[in-house]
N, C-alpha and C positions, 0 to 999 in steps of 0.2 A: 589287423593284417589286410582286411579288405580296403580300408581307407587308405593304407600304405601303397597297396598295389595300384589302385586307381590313380593316386598322386604321381608314381613312377611312370604309369602308362601316359599321364598327361605330360610329363617331362619329355618323354620320348617323342610324343606328338609334336610337341613344341620344338624340338630339335630337328625332327624330319621336315616340319614345316619350315623352318629357318634354311635349311639346307636347300630346299626347293626354292625359297625365295632369292637365296644367293646364286643357286644354279641358273636361274632364268635371267640372270644380269641385273637385277634391281638394284643390287649393290655391289660395286666394283671396286676392288683394293686398289687396282691400278688401271687406268684408261688404257686402251689398246689402239692401235692404228685404225681398226675397224670403226670403233667408237668415235674417234676423231673425225674420220671422213665422212661417216654417214650420219651423225647426229649434232656436230659442231656448227652452228649456223655463223658463228664469228669467223670461222676458218673459210667458209663459203663466201661469206661476206668479203673477207680480205682477198680471196681470188677474184671475185668479181670486180674489186676496185683496181686490179691490175691494170695498168694504162698500156696500151699498145707502145711497144719500144721500137726505136730505130737504131742510132749508134749505140753501142754498147762498150766499146772500148778500141783500143788499137795496139799494133806492134811496131816496132822501129829498130832498124838495124843501128847498131852502136859502132860495129866494126866488122871487118871481113878480112881474114889474112890466111895466107897458105903457109902451112908448116914446111920444114925442111923434108919431111917425108911426103910431101905432095898433098896432105889433107888440107881441105878448105874448111876453116872453122868460122862460124857466123855467130856473133855475140849479139842478142837482141833483147830489147826492153819490152815487156808485156805490160800493158796498163788496161785496167777495168775501170769504167767511170760510174758515176752516180746515176740512179734511175731519175733522179730530181734535177740533176745539174750535170750535163755532159762534160763541163769543164773541170768538175772535181774528181780527183783520183781517189778510188777507195781501194785498190790493189795495185802493186807493182812490184814486178820481178825482173830479174835478169837472167838470162841462159846463155850459154855456150854450147853450140850443137855442131857436129860435123855436117857440113853440106850446106847447101843454100835453099834447099827445098824443105819447107818447115811445115809440119801437121799441127793443127790446133783441135784438140778432142774435147768435145762437151756432151753432156746428157740433157735430154729435152723432156719434159713432161707437158703433154697436150691434155687439156680438159675437155669434156664433153658438155652440152648444154644442161644436162642433168646437174653437173656440179657447178656451172656458172649461171647465177640467177637471171642475168639480163640476156643470155643466149648468145653473146658474142664469143668469138675465139678468144682463148687465153693460153699462155704457155710459160713455163717456168724453165731455167736452164741453170746448170752449174759447169763451170770448166773443170775439166778433169786432169789433162797433161798436156804437154807439147813434146814433140819428138821430130827427129830428122829421118830422111828416106834411108839412111843407112842403120837405122834403130828399129827393133822391134817394138810395136806399141806398147807392150807391157814394161819395156825398158824406159817408157817416157818419163819425163820430169813433172813432178806434180804440180799444179796451179792451185787448186781448192784442196781442202782436206775433206774427203767423202765422209758423209755422215754428220758433219758440222754445219751450222747456220752459214750460208754464204754472205760475205758481207753486202753484197748487192741487196739482199731482201731482209737486211737486219730490222728494217721497220714494218715489214709486210704483215708479220703476225704480231705485232706489238700489243694487241689487246688479248692475246691467249697467254696463259701462265706461263713461266719458264719451262716446266716439265713437259707442257704439250707441244712448244716449239721443238725442244729437243726430241719428242717423239715423232713428231712430222718430219724432220730433217734426217733423223736417223734411220727411218723405216720407209720413207717414200720411194725410194730408188729400188727396193727390194721387190716391189710389185712388178717390176718389169718381167719377172720369172713366173707371174701368175695371171694369164689372160683373163680368166674368169673373174678374179679379184678386181681388175682394172675396170671392167664394164661396170661391175657392181658399185665400185666407188666413184662412178663418173670421171674416169680417167680414159681418155681415147687411146694413148699410146705413151709408152716411155721408152726411148730408144737414144742410140749415140748419133752425133753428127760430127764428122770430121771434116774440116775444112783445111786446105793447104794452098800454099803459094810459093813461088820461088822468089826469095827476098833478096832486094838489092838496097845498097846505100842511096841515100836521097829520097827515098819514098816512105810513105807512111801507110800502114796497111789496116784499115779501118774495118772493124767488125761490127755487122749489123744483124738484126733479127726481125722477122716479120711476126705478127699476131699469132700465126699458126705454128710458130716455132722454126721456121725456116732460116737457118744461119749461113751467112754468105760474108765475103770479104771483098773490100773495094780498096784499090791503091789510090793515093794521091800524092802530089809533090810535097815534100817536107817544106815547111815555111823557114 
């Protein structure tokens, strides 16, 4: 009986030790966004390798017409270009929106020196939606699908396993609601950036972004 009791006690101690071992995080059944942002050097390397961007796409009016009820409708083509080749289209959509003042809504992620290993400013962005001045923002038409990997950054995290890439894109935007986590994870800010312009036929509206995440638009004559 004594031997059985000692053996049973040993099993209990092993079980308690295993629970403590797992609880301290030495074994993770599934990686969390915390693990990814604090421990994954491949992710930090990928962000460090982000190059400063300039032109990221454009919008062009296909047609503008006035309906019998007096409403002006603008049909536009929205184009996003490749990070590597500005002449390569990676996303193209067409929208018809009431009015001629069109808003383009994006989310920006700005990283701190803690996250970026060479100390230079870096930022990510994702297009959310497009809407006219006669629409509420929440009624805007989607550009990218939130939570999925943007086409523009399809090669950014290519060294990470697919499940880690999915984890990053599906959770990164949620951190905007947790300022303490932002600082902990080396993210300076996550915020919305809306730019708008009064669109006219014969012009191309070129979207540009600076290394710190400043998004703006310039109009140039259509070729």
